C-alpha angles and dihedrals in degrees: 000000000000113000113253089019110170092219087081092063091129091050089061087060087048092055091056092047091049093050090056090054099051111145092035111137094222117167094232109113097005119070142015111042083173092071107077088319087263101110097248121152104258121236098165116168130194113262112272114247101244135102099248095061113162122210088224089064086076091065119053118171096164090099095055103118142195115254109261113207092195109077090207093055118091112236114249117233115232121248122236090254092054091049091050092047093048091048089057098046100037102036120009103038096050090052091045091051092051092049091048092049090052094049093049098041108113089213090069098041096101092044092052092044091057093047094047098043098083092043092053092047094048103032106014096240141085123256092213119015148078122273125258119233113245097011095118103139119099114199098157125130097263102009092064089061092067114001091175089064101038097037123208143255092288086069123079121259119288090247107025131001146090123255114246123248115265116251118261117245118259094037132111090261093048113022094172131084099257122079118239121249118255119253120260126237123241120228096322127023147056130294119243125252119261118248122251122254127227135206095016094320121142124253118249120256118253116253120254121256124243120307089234102028136348148094128270120244127249119265116246123250119260117244121255112250122247123227107319094003132119117238116255122256118252118248121257118254117253119259130237096229094185136069094273132044148067125268118240123251118253122250122257117256117247122251118258118252121255119258119253117258119246121253120257115251121252118239108304095008135101123252118248125250123261116258117253103175127123102001103126120135117248120258117257117249121256120247118250121252120255129238114287097248109026126012150089121254117240118258119250115240128238119260119249121262118255119251125255116261118248121259119251121253121257118259116249121250118259120257116259116240113269101186128065110272092006123145122244118249123258119256118252120259118256117248122255120251118251124254116259119247122260119253119250123255117261119246124254120247118246122253115264128229126261085267105034138047140270119259122257120271107234132232122254121251122263120260117250122252119257120251121256122260115242130240120261121246124264116258118252122255120259123235118271099178094098126034123274095039122217121266119267117251121258121251118254121257117260121249121253121248117253122252120256118251122252120258117250122255120258122244114270113172106065109123111273096335120126117254119270121247122262116249122254120265117248123252120260116253121257120259119251124246118261118251117256120248119241116263098199117088140050090294125027117237119244126242118260123253119277118248123235126244117252120253122255120254122247 
């Protein structure tokens, strides 16, 4: 429940939507404490007389309307998204802010310490309090028996409290490449944000929201790949496992690493091709699911862009003639450029609540550009010591440009959201220049053949 917590990204959208609807006589926060005790205008119908009765048929908020000042104007029913947004701004967030103010008020520090002490000793977790980043070991009496069940001090308190953000990779708290998962809330609160990965490491998953009410945390970003490495996948957004709350957005996939350049050819030898292995962008993280009754699903994150293919190595120069009347050697061919990496797949949006909306399916990452083909080597000079002199060597052929990587697929499985768009294919690499023929000798050498440009990815 930390103020300014990024796991409430969707609630910031909700605040803007609510501000535009000021003056609306919505039932949220006014009447009907008897309906879910959440102040929603009750429209409770008798159970329909058929076998497939659904509990949710008892609660129908679709008729909650905006207050029309013109008696002749028909009131407009609220959409599920508007209901979910108003629930956040008019009910959940004010309570969350009050709980957070209580937890962080120095005047209550001693009081909370005394309350939490036996819970930490027995179960390894506060009763009321926010989680602490990096404190993921549970050595308590009962909590150590099954830490996956009891949680740890990175999680929010069993009753009230936000989960802490997961540590970013490459820090003292997380020296590896993968980001740590965010802490989960207890009964009431928000999940923490997943830590970011580095060097192709995956982003940490966002922590889950409260088991009664709360929003899931954001997934951490995947790490960009180094040379010859795939980008890391983004972490999944945390879920709202309760009846009420928004799912967290997924983390963005990391960019694929660039391909290694080819080596230049030695005298008389061809250059080597650029490397094109392991340069795909990381997949975007999926959005977390919303609470069953009211909530917005988390948005899927875009896939990482593929890395650029390596450039080919230059062709080596041809050997000069060493015997009277001898011909010069041909220049070495230039290396081909490497293929660009494929873009990562976009994340799926999370399922929305009964009153809410599914998250957006994300676009795939763009394919990387192909590497450039290298120039061919210059032909060696022919002998001129005895007439007629030897012919000059031919220039080496130019390397071909690498093919562009394919764009990543868009997310497809997020609730009722439309599929995300596929990423754009990368551009093909440019062809290298042909090597020049030697001009010294009885006959000049000819230029090498031009290379072709690589094809674009799809």
